[in-house]
BAROTI-947299 format. One record per residue: residue in three letters; x, y, z of N, C-alpha, C, CB in turn. Coordinates in steps of 0.001 Angstrom, whole numbers, plus 500000, padded with zeros to 6 digits. Glycine has a CB too. Layout:
! BAROTI-947299
alaXYZXYZXYZXYZ
...
***
This chain:
! BAROTI-947299
met500817498835499956500023500035500043500896501230500061499148500018501246
gly500208502244499599501013503487499380500802504334500691500527504322497997
arg501684505299500629501584506343501770500541507410501477502979507070502003
his499917507657502372498953508751502321499377510010503060497667508289502870
ala498980511126502559499456512370503246498707512513504421499336513626502418
asp499309513079505515498756513402506790498031514735506718499839513426507848
thr496801514748506965496016516075506712496125516897508111494310515760506272
arg496623516345509164496772517036510471498060517824510418496782516019511691
ala498918517724509423500185518441509470500155519926509559500924518111508338
gly499208520554508952498967521938509008498647522433510434497870522267508081
ser497777521639511184497270522046512557498451521842513521495952521157513035
arg499303520906513249500431520711514160501400521965514150501213519401513748
ser501697522413513019502645523640513014501965524820513584503142524012511566
ala500695524987513538499986526132514114500027525992515648498491526210513582
arg499885524825516086499855524577517552501082524967518310499617523164517804
pro502275524822517962503442525261518682503572526670518673504627524689518171
ala503000527438517596503022528908517610502117529440518727502571529478516232
leu500924528713518823499956529132519862500493528894521245498634528394519701
val501205527808521491501781527376522815502873528483523069502436525774522783
val503688528819522111504752529819522352504167531224522728505651529943521074
ala503092531630521984502497532884522230501878532870523621501473533210521160
gly501284531782524011500630531590525277501655531765526418499961530197525330
val502788530981526238503867531120527365504327532443527387505097530197527198
ala504632533194526288505206534404526182504144535353526912505535534757524660
ala502902535240526720501947536139527342501956535998528873500548535872526794
leu502070534702529172502089534329530653503306534887531360502076532773530841
val504513534784530669505734535416531249505624536907531260506988535014530470
leu505061537526530298504875538950530313503895539323531497504320539437528909
val502916538588531724501949538976532824502640538750534133500585538136532770
val503483537726534354504148537534535653505212538570535858504758536140535758
val505946538999534906507005540022534944506282541387535231507857540057533538
ala505304541589534548504504543004534787503977542932536272503099543227533653
gly503479541839536735502951541748538109503999541976539099502321540427538369
leu505237541320538931506394541441539928506896542880539826507623540370539615
leu506907543518538677507393544929538609506403545807539279507618545407537145
val505017545686539230504175546452539920504316546201541471502827546205539413
trp504457544939541847504669544695543288505901545154543833504586543341543579
trp506978545206543006508220545709543519508147547230543615509391545263542637
leu507601547916542566507501549509542619506493549838543791506912550198541099
ala505447549127543921504505549538544980505097549387546507503190548649544815
gly505908548328546633506480548145547933507752549089548184506860546652548086
arg508389549611547158509513550404547189509123551873547727510141550419545773
gly508042552332547322507630553686547815508622554795547423507486553665549356
asp509032555484548376510023556701548031511487556221548128509822558001549098
gly511885555045547780513189554645547806513488553701548923514013555773547865
gly512661553154549611512833552292550639511701551461550900513177552956551734
asp511614550822552088510462549886552360509366550738552666510703548863553518
thr508074550176552855506959550992553088506900551544554437505791550288552822
ala507582550876555373507597551427556766508365552732556811508234550412557770
ala509384552871555954510258554067556013509604555243555129511764553683555469
ala508514555072554560507914556016553751507370557205554529506878555381552986
asp507154557080555774506618558031556719507717558673557548505613557359557617
cys509002558312557279510083558824558090510553560198557711511205557911558030
thr510910561056558554511577562357558433513055562170558633511017563380559449
ser513803562769557716515239562767557771515780563912558758515799562956556310
val516646563453559621517138564545560525518633564538560493516626564372562010
arg519250565768560248520680565938560175521289565950561574521025567220559428
val522199565094561770522862564900563190524280565015562911522536563447563942
thr524922566149563561526358566330563522526834565974564906526778567795563099
val528030565030564832528679564522566004530104564781565958528440563103566174
ala530712564798567130532130564812567168532733563541566577532585565006568564
pro533788563586565810534157562328565101534374561153565919535336562515564349
glu534904561317567170535191560160567927533879559471568450536112560540569074
leu532719560208568334531431559584568759530718559151567526530530560566569601
gly531129559434566242530547559096565121529891557677564973531469559294564213
ser530843556711565182530410555310565047529367554936566099531616554368565157
leu529543555355567334528599555182568410527153555659568136529117555883569579
val527213556979567667525838557518567388525169556881566105525925559087567203
glu526046556602565088525499555779564017524877554476564394526518555508563088
asp525555553690565303524987552545565732523728552667566589525947551861566393
leu523623553813567515522498553984568351521315554404567346522804555089569527
leu521587555121566289520537555781565456520362554982564110520940557327565155
ala520906553790564066520913552974562804519437552674562320521705551586563052
asp518583552472563189517213552081562834516245553328562947516725550894563787
pro515310553457562155514324554603562215513704554640563691513115554409561059
gln513748555912564126513305556105565540511811556512565465514206557245566319
pro510940555861566228509515556316566372509346557762566849508793555411567352
met508345558361566273508002559757566754506574559809567154508268560841565659
asp506311560775568018504857560957568412504077561304567230504659562055569487
gly502838560689566935502115560982565747502243559811564827502604562258565098
gly502942558808565005502973557745564281504078557620563131501733557653563809
gly504896558736562975505821558678561934507211558303562494505841559994561194
cys508272558392561814509554558062562355510597559029561887509934556673561992
ala511805558953562473512879559893562116514021558969561693513295560898563346
val514709559292560619515979558638560218517104559565560283515900558076558840
ala518180559257561048519267560069561228520286560024560036519893559693562486
glu520665561170559593521850561345558652523017561811559462521554562391557476
val523935561005559970524897561252560908526195561733560130525117559986561779
thr526716562848560559527888563483559974528913563713561061527520564812559276
gly530274563270560909531181563609561944531843564980561512532252562433562172
gln531976565748562621532588567068562457533207567498563762531557568109561981
glu534452568154563746534988568708564946534147569809565421536363569165564756
pro533995569742566943533068570703567446533424572137567163532926570523568858
leu534732572474566989535169573845566667534572574270565382536686573956566594
gln534701573337564447534056573581563039532584573817563225534266572313562017
thr531881573074563936530451573155564147530090574536564734529976572010565082
val530904574947565773530544576225566420530727577442565308531527576458567780
ala531802577217564481532034578226563488530898578327562541533280577959562754
ala530386577084562159529258576975561171527981577537561727529018575509560759
leu527813577480562983526493577878563609526377579468563456526420577403565244
gly527422580155563429527395581636563145527437582002561672528567582309563822
ala527792581089560832528074581409559384527059580850558427529434580879558982
leu526527579806558737525586579194557703524108579520557901525726577670557716
asp523394579307556808521885579461556905521318578359557656521205579516555533
thr520205578634558284519547577614559148519293576280558445518221578155559659
glu518963576347557117518754575028556347519969574075556357518415575338554853
ala521138574708556391522373574044556302523016573672557675523278574889555528
leu522368574049558788522915573689560069522374572395560454522633574711561115
pro523125571682561246522583570439561899521330570567562697523580569888562785
gln520299569667562716519305569783563473519378569190564885518344569319562802
val520425568274564999520935567818566216522421567804566242520418566520566503
trp523005568361567416524435568359567570524840567629568708524964569665567651
val525746566745568536526326565907569707527890566176569690525985564213569526
pro528297567257570452529698567685570737530181566559571638529821569192571453
asp531548566701571815532271565707572866532171566268574199533851565462572563
ser531667567500574410531576568066575783530498569005575762532865568743576270
ser529812569165576954528694570045577085529201571525577071527906569714578390
leu530457571787577256531018573090577316530958573743575889532475573012577865
trp530927572893574815530739573438573480529563574321573326530630572373572527
val528587573932573980527210574666573760527310576110574186526006573974574606
ala528107576341575264528279577743575773529037578571574706529083577759577174
arg529867577932573913530662578583572888529899578866571558531864577728572604
ala528666578431571567527869578532570309527439579995570011526593577622570411
gly527589580900570959527321582288570676525767582475570432528175582759569421
ser525522583330569352524118583724569169523268582548568606524036584955568213
ala523787581425568283523005580283567737522165579852568854523896579090567186
glu522512579894570092521776579306571284521142578011571111520741580187571717
pro521912576985570924521287575667570947520673575284572289522289574643570566
ala519447574544572167518822574105573443519416572781573816517256573994573331
pro520162572638574868520689571440575394519388570516575679521608571746576731
ala519411569223575306518338568277575500518835567126576385517818567751574138
gly520054567177576872520497566055577671521867565605577247519521564915577576
ser522311564572577863523672564036577433523503562640576840524700563974578667
val524351562281575932524443560933575350525193559999576352525194560980573939
ala526070560554577043526973559662577940527591560653578944528193558824577064
thr528189560030580076528860560752581046530225560085581188528066560808582355
ser531138560630581682532481560121581796532758560298583459533598561019580741
pro533467559369584061533725559396585417534734560521585690534212558046585887
leu534671561208586789535604562255587244536347561758588463534857563584587566
val537601561854588525538416561329589529539002562590590143539488560298588989
leu538958562759591523539584563716592277540724563187592944538720564287593173
ala541939563680592602543093563176593175543953564217593769543805562437592226
thr544581563878594942545322564994595713546411564224596487544303565889596772
ser547189564927597118548219564385597983547673564183599431549454565330597986
gln548397563467600269547918563271601649548048564651602424548773562093602385
ala549111565455602101549318566703602741548061567646602435550688567335602242
ala547487567652601195546347568513600945545150568056601595546086568643599546
thr544922566646601795543706566245602526543924566612603990543396564688602358
asp545130566494604562545270567052605901544946568428606099546534566893606337
val545379569229605202545097570803605241543631571026605075545887571637604045
leu542943570194604220541560570466603964540701569791605033541170569996602559
gly541324568947605936540481568333606976539721567061606473539462569379607486
trp540116566516605367539372565428604889539998564023605386539319565528603342
ser539364563527606337539751562225606925539199561088606024539197562086608422
gln538109561445605317537535560432604468537305561162602992536101559842605164
ser536957560439602009536678560996600705535552561980600931536307559888599636
pro535761563216600353534674564199600420533563563994599471535194565514600205
thr532399564477599960531194564475598986531384565632597996529749564652599780
trp530690565424596829530805566520595799530426567895596405529862566211594553
pro529482568007597032529151569438597564530203570002598402527870569458598400
arg530876569063599173531980569547600136533248569797599425532263568517601265
ala533538568984598404534907569028597760535247570464597290534974568027596511
pro534508571264596608534924572530596132535140573511597326533889573069595138
arg534525573365598394534523574264599584535785573907600521533101574091600414
gly536299572771600340537442572343601205537015571836602508538393573457601436
***
């Protein structure tokens, strides 16, 4: 017997094209969905929780920079439901004091963490409002036995008594 032509050959060649078009459409829909999901979650350049955060300029003495960065690494909650994100910059306190008198308000730090509370008094007309200390350092009072005898200190003096002798 002879060979007969297969009449289904035309429909077979059309079927792979439909399958390829269907797979391409599915891939396109998935990629578009992922792109929309990624853009919606990204917000203003971060995660959705950081979208309500306010940026705060914090200038610190260089030796305190890494400590302050670690303390303020995460967004800080604020009253009213928002949060604050610190932009920490290290700068010598003397340079900061000079900048307080020379720069516009928009260029000044919003929070200043000098290495000593004495720098606040040198701020001049800027008059920063002290809000507390980040840390304290121990103070040691040392003297000779002769000085303690003259001052009448048989025991370690209390702080109110030490300056008066």
